[in-house]
Every structure is written in structure tokens, then in C-alpha cells.
N, C-alpha and C positions, 0 to 999 in steps of 0.2 A: 096698764098704766104704771109708771114708776112710782113706788110707795115714798110717802113722807111721813114722818112721825113727830114733827116739831113745826108749829106755826112760825116760830121765830126764824127758821131756815127759810120758809117762804118770803117772809118779810125782808130777809136779808138779800134775796135774789132781787126783789122789786127795787131795792135801793142800792144794788151793786154798783161799784165804781166803773166808769168807762174805761176802755183800753188806754194804755199809756200814751198812745199816739193823740187821743183826744185831750187828755190831761195837759199834754204839751202844747196843744193848739197848733199843730203843724199840718192839719188836713186842708186848711184853707177854705175859702168861700166856694160852695159847690155850684154856684150859678155860673162861675167861670168869668165873672166881671170884677171881682175884687182885685185892687191893684196889687196888694201884698201877694195873693195867690198867683197872680200873673207874672210876678218876678221869680217864682219858683220854677225849676225845671219840671217839665210835665212829660209823662209817658202814658201811652194808651196800651190797654191789655184787652185782647179780644179772646173770648172763651169759645169753646168748641161749638160746632154747628148742631149738635144734638141738645141744645139748651132746653127746649120745651120737653123733650123726652126725659132729660135728667130731672127737671122739676117734677114731672108726673111720677117718676120712679120713686122720689123721696116723699111724694104726697104733700108738696107745698106750693103755694101760689106765688105769682110774681111779686105781690105785695109783701108776702112772708119773706121772700128772698131778699127784698130790699130792706125790710124793717128788722129781721132777726138772723139771717143766715150768717153762720161763721163756720170755721173748721175746715173749709175747703182750701186747697193750695192757693187759689187766686187771692183770697182775703188775707192769707198769711204773707204773700208777696206785697199786697197793698200795704199792710201794717209795716213790713220791713222797709218799704221805700219811704214811707212817711217818717220813720225814724231818722232818716239821713236827709230830710227836707225836699224829697221829690214828691210831686202831686200826681198820683195815679188816677186815671179815668178808666172805668170798666165799660166795655163795649160788649153787647150780646144781641143776638138776632132772634126774634120771637114772633110767632104767628098770633100771640095773645094781644098785640097792638096793632093798630091800623096805620098810625103815623109815628114819627119819631117821638120818643118819650123820654124825658129827663126825670131821674129819681136820684134820691140821696140814700146811700147805704148807711142806715142809722148807726150800727155799731162802730164803723170806722170814720164816717163822715165823707167817704169818697163819693164822687159823682158816678152814677150809672146812666149810660146812654143806651136805650133799648131801640134797636132798629127793626122796623117791620120786615118780616119775611116777604120776599117778593111774590106776588100773586101767581106768577107763571110756575114757580117752584112748588107752590101749594097744589096747583092744578096737576102738575106732573105726578104727584104722589098717587092720584086716582088711577094712573096708568100702571102702577105696580101690580104684578099678578098676585093671586091668592097665595096662601101659605104653600110653600113647596115641600113636598114630603119625599123621603127616600123610597124609590120604587124597588120592590123586590119581585122575583120571578123572571120570566123570560118574555114578557110581552113587549116586543119591540116598539109597538105603537105607543104604549104608555111611556116607555123610557124616552122616545123621541120627543114627546110632548113636554116632559119634565126638563129635558136638556134645553129645549127652545125657551121654556119659561125662565130658566136660570139665566140664560143669555140675555133675554129681554129685560129681566130684572137688573142685571149688571149695566145694561145700556141706559135704562131709565135713571138709575142711581148716579151714573156718570154725569147726565145732564142736570140732575138735581144739584149735584156737587158744584157744577159751574155756575148755577143759577140762584143758589140758596143764599148768597150774601149780597146785599145792596152796596156794591163797592163804590159807586159814585157818592152815595150819601155818607158812607163810612169815611172816606178820605176827605170829603168836604167838612165833616165835623172834626176830624183830626187837625185840619188846617185852621179851622175857626178856633179851636181851643189851644192852638200853639203846640201840638204834639209833633215832635220831630222823630220820635221813635215809637214803634209799635211792636208789642210782644204778642205773638199768635200762639194759642194753645194747639198743640199737636202739628208738628211740621210734616208728618205723613198724611197730610190732607190736601184735597184740591183747593180748599179755602186759603191755606197757607201759600200755595204756589201762586194763586191769583193776587193775593195781597203783596207778595214780593214784586211781581211784575208791575202792578199799578203803583206800588210804592217807589220804584225806580223812576217812574215818569213823574211822580208828584213830590219828590224830594223827601220821602219819609223812609227812614231805615227800618226795615222789617226784620225782626228776630223771631226765632221759633223756640218753643219749649216742648218737653217731652213729659207726659203724665200717665204713660202706660198704655197708649193707644196701640192699635193693631198695625201690621206691616203695610207698606205702601202698595197701592193697587197697580197691578202690572200695566194696565191699559193707560195709566197716566204717568208712566215712568220717564218718558222723554221730557215732558214739561216739568216733572218734578226734578229731574237732574238739572235743568236750567235754573229753576228757583233756588235749588240748593247752592248753586255756584254764585247766584247773585244777592242771596240774602246777607244780612249783616252779622249773623252769628246764631249760635245755638246755646240755650241754657238747659243743661241736662242733668237730672238728679240721679244718674245711674252710670257708674264707671263703664260697665260692659256695653251700655248703649252708646255712650261717647266714643268708645273704641270702634263700634260697628259704623258709626256715622263717619268717622275719619277714614276707615278702611274702605267701606263700600262706596261711599261717595267722594273719596279722595279730598275731604274738606281739610283746609289748612288748619293746623293745630291750634293757631291763635284764635280761630272763630268758634272753637268749641270750648265751653266753659262748664265745669262741674259746679252747679249751684243747687243745693238741696233746700227742701222746704223748711221754713224756720218755725219756731213755736214761741208763743208769748209767755215768758216766764213769770209775769205778773199774774197770770191766769193759771198756768199749770205748774204746780209745785207740790211737794209732799205735805199734805194737811193731816191733822191728828187722825190717826186710824180708828181709835175707840170712838171718838166723836162722830166721825162719818158713819161708822157701822150702827151707832145708835139711831141716828137720823134715817138711815136707809133700812133699818130693821134687819140687819145682818148680825146674827150672833157672834160673839167674840171668839168662840172656839172653832168656828167653821173655817176651813181652808178654801180660798176662793181664787179661781182662775177667771180671767175676764177678756172679752173681745168687744170692740165697738166699731161700727162702720156700716157700709152698705151691705145689704143682704143679697148677695149674688153667689148661689151655692157653689158653682164650679170655679169661677174666677177667684173668689176669696178663699176657696178650699174648705168651706164650712162642712162638707161631706167628710172630708179627711178629719176635721176636728171632732165631729161626732163619733167616728169610729175610734179616734184616739181616746175620746173621753170614756167610751165603754171599757177600754183596756185600763185606763186609770182607776175607774171605779172597781174593776176586778182586783187591782193591786192594793186598794185601800178599803177592804170590805168592812172594816169596823170603824172607819173614820168618816166623820161628816164633812163632805166636800161639796162644793157648788160650782157650776159654770154659769157665768152671767154673760149674756149676750144683749147688746144694746144696738138697735138699728132696724131699718126697714129697707125695702126695695122691691123690685119686680118679682123677686124669688120668694116672697114671704109665704105664699101658699105652698110652695115646694118645701120650704124649711119646715113648715107646720106639719106637713105630711111625713117628712123624715122623722121628726120628733115623735109623732104619733106612732109610727111603725117601729121605731127603735126602743121606745119606752125606757129612756135612759134616766138614771138617778141624778137628782140634784141639778137639773138644767132650768135656768130661770131666763126667759126671753122677754125683753121689753120691745114689742114691735112698733117702734116709732122713731122718727128722726128727732134727735134731741139737739136743740140750738143753744141750750143753757150750758155754757162751758163750765161754770162753777159746779153744776151738778155732775157733769162728767168727771171733773176733777175729784169730787167726793168718792165717786165709785172707783176710780182709779187708785186713789189713796187708801181705799178700804180693801183692795184685792192684795193677794199674795204673789201672783204671777200674772203676766199679760201674755196672751197667745195670738199669733197672727199667721195663719197657715196659707196665706195667698199663693196662687199659682202664677201671678204675673205683675203685681203692683210695682210701680216705679220707685217712688220715694213717699211712702205712706205717712201722712200726718199723724194717723192714729198711733203708730209705733213711737214716734217722736214724743207725742203728748204723754204716753205711758212712761217713757223713759224720764221725762221731766218731772213726773210724779214719783219718781224713785222706785219704779217697779222693775224687777228682773224680767227679761223678754225671752220667749221662745218663739221663733219665727222661721219661715221658709227662706232658704238660701237662694233668693231670686232677685234679679235687677238691683235696685239701689238699696234693698234691705241689707244686703251684704256690706254695702258701703256705710250705711248708718251704724251697723254693728261691727265696724272694722276690727279685726282681732277677736271677734266672737266674745268670750267671757271677759276679755280685757275691757270691752266697751259696754259690758252689762247684760249680755244676752247669749243664748245658745241658738245656733243655726242648725236647721235640719233640712234634709232633701225635700223639695215639694212633692206633695202626694204620698209621703211615707207616714202612715198613721202610727206605725210601731215606733219609729224614731221620735215622733212627736210626743207620743205617750210616755216614752222613757224619759225624755227631757223634762216634761211637765212633772212626772212622778219624782224625779230627782230633786227638783227645786221645792215641790210641796213637802217633801220629807226632810228638808234640811233648811231650817230657818236661818242659820248663820250664813250659808251660801246665798240664800235669797236676799238677805240684808246687804251682803257685800256687793252682789251683782247690781242691786238697786242703787247703791251708792255710786258705783262706777257708771251706771246709766245716766244718773243726774249729772255727773261730772262731764260726761261726754257731750251732753246737750249744751251745758253752759259754755263749753269751749268751742263748739262747732255749729250749733243750730239756733242761737239766740237771734232775735229780730235785729239787733244792732250788727251782729257778725254777717248775717245774710244781706242785711240792707246795704252794707258797704260793698259787698260783692255785686249786687244787683245794680248799684249806683255806678260802680266802675265799668260793669259790662254794658249797660244800656245808655249811660248818660255821658261818660267822660269824652270831652272834645266834641260833643255833638249839639250842645245847647248853650 
């Protein structure tokens, strides 16, 4: 558990101020019947079809998602839209409900509409084969069986993709709420393709966004190309991915917009370092590097980080240094095993998903450097949150991270090749050993966020992208 050393800090969190959007009272009545909220432009946001798996990975319930969850790109988009007077409605599909369920997201006041997963989609999952293993040796019989199992799995997943979203219910609710625009997470999914086609019939303009999903499946390519040609546009938080979409799918330049994840500057800002360290029981003389986010060892590059940290410890044998990790996920056991095997000095891991953003801010403001060694993130909120708290960044040069830290040190960070533990260790050591450099990079990082990633800046971009001339 994350340590506390001051009861007043706990009391402060219980009485914390709501987000700016709530203080401004622009989120509207979430029942969808208030006349004032009806006068607002409305946009629907449909999050990815692995919603239940995502909740399980984070170890949170549907109620906790509604009452506490923050930090995800979708809630940042919701807050940004609220700052410009747009009322967002969040749609998700879950097997945890049997009928359509309306909830209110307590931190932002946004409506959440939970659609039940179609029964046939749940039944099809029973037809998925058992775990497929790599076959070694020359037994052609075993190899043939594994090939057939893999082909069968792809076929079943294809049908699940087509049947996992209750499209009739989704578009009925969009029309009932007055949504003329729908933003769908991950345009490289069958769900997006189907939403675009149905949207054309129902008069709803469907947009797609990119949050780091995998490549399009080859067996859905013809339908996918059709959907990409008919959709209203793409909100992409990575310049390289935007170029790929323009080139590979020949998408018109005007349909592809670079829109990054925003951060709430009322929540994430540099708070007093000494005060935070006292409350979190971090000695003032300790040099601290920090990571927070999902625990996915390979994708997030946590194996690279631990190897790099071993090198950092060797470079600072006489200095008290600490690596703080905050987060959980399906790889928590794998990370535990890695930590046990490597016996690293000064690693402190809080294996839990922390919804308290004020607490995250305290940790970030108490650190000396932030590290993000991901192998594939698009536009990670975690990096922008750390920058907003005035931290220098060491991160992998992948996807939208290079855009966030455009110009490298000019924007407050050092970019290193993904998977390169030595380069990561050298960059961390350089910043930990030079307080003046760390302070200057932290100042630049904060300025970069204020200029490009505030709720107001991104809210105007989303408003122009999703709403102009459409409602």
C-alpha cells in the first residue's frame, strides 16, 4: 500500500475540489432531459471492445470505474470537451450488465451508457481453442493440429468482432440523446468499421482515434478500407501514425488531425517537493526516478527499465537512489518475479491502480526524474502528467512520445531508442547527477504542457474536429 504519514493529507483528499469542469457547471444534467444540456452540442465516445478485460486488468469494478476512474485518455477528452461547452456521453459494452444501464461518472459528471454484450458474442467465446503453444520438434501431426487451432481461433475472433457490439441499441441511444458525432476508440478494429457503415445509414458522423492498438487484421482489410474511406475523420496522437494512415489508406489530409491527450493543469502542477516527500516518507537526500501506469512488462518496457536501473545503481554505488513504480496490471506476477530474481537496490513498487490524482501529483512532484521506457505507447497521459508537474523526462523514442517531447531537451526530455537499457541508464544517470540540468528540463517540460496540452487547448481542437458545422 502507498504510505501516508499525515492524517491532514487524508482529510485534504476527502475534501478535494472537483475538476474545473464541474466548478464551471458545464457538464449538464446527465439524465439527458435538462433543457440547458439539450441546447449544448453533444458527442458520443465509444471505448474499445476489450472493456471488461481492461477493468479486470486494473482490478476495478464497473461501479469503481463510474465513481472514481480518471487518468485515461477518454476522461481527459471528456474534460477537454466540457471546457468548450460540448457535452460528451461515454458508451461502453460490457457483459457485466444484462440490460442497457445509465450511470454518471462522478469525477466529471458525464453520462456513461453501458450496453450489454450480445449473448451470441459471449457464447462464441466458448468456441475459442485452449491456449496455443509453440510446437518444437518434427512431429507433423502436432504441428498440423496447432496450425488448425490458430486458424480456428482467428475465425472465431472474426465472428466475435462482428457480433460483440449491439449496434442497433448503440445508434438508437445516439439518436435519442441527440448525438450527431461519434468518436470510436481504435480505428483498426472491426467495431469501428461497422460503426462507420451504420453511421452512414443513420446520419451519424463517425470518427476514429488511435490509442496504441495493434495493426489491422488482414482478413478484415476490404471492409476496413471501405470504412476508412467513409468515416468523417481521424484524431491521432502520433505524427508517425498520422503519416501512415495518410499513406497506406490514401486518406485525404484534411480528414487526419493531430490531437494529443490533454492534462488538467488544476490537478497536475509542481507542488512543494519537501512537503510531498515528508508526507510520502521519502528522505530529502534520496535521488528518485519514477514511473506510473499499467504493469505490462514487455509493452511498457519495464524489463528494459529494470536492466537500466541495475546499471544506474552500479554508477552510483555510494549514493542513495530510489526507483518508484506505481501501477498494476495482468503482468504484476511477472514483474514480481523479475524483481525477486534481479534483487535490485532501491526499487519501491506500489502494486495498485491509484485513482487519486492528487496523490499521483505528490509523488511526481517529489521525484527528480520521470522514466517511461515503453515500446509502443501512442500519446501516454503519464508522460504529460509528469511534465505538468515539472519533471524532466527520459522516454523511448516511439509513436507520439517523440511528438510530446518535440525537440527532445528543448521540450524538457531526453529520448532514447526503445529497448536500449544502456542508453536509458546513461540518460537517467546524467539527469540524476546534474540538478541544474534536471531543474531546467523540468521548467521546459511544464512550459511545453501549458502551451500545447492544456484542457482548453485540446478542447478547442476537439470542438473544431468533431463539432464544427455538424450540430
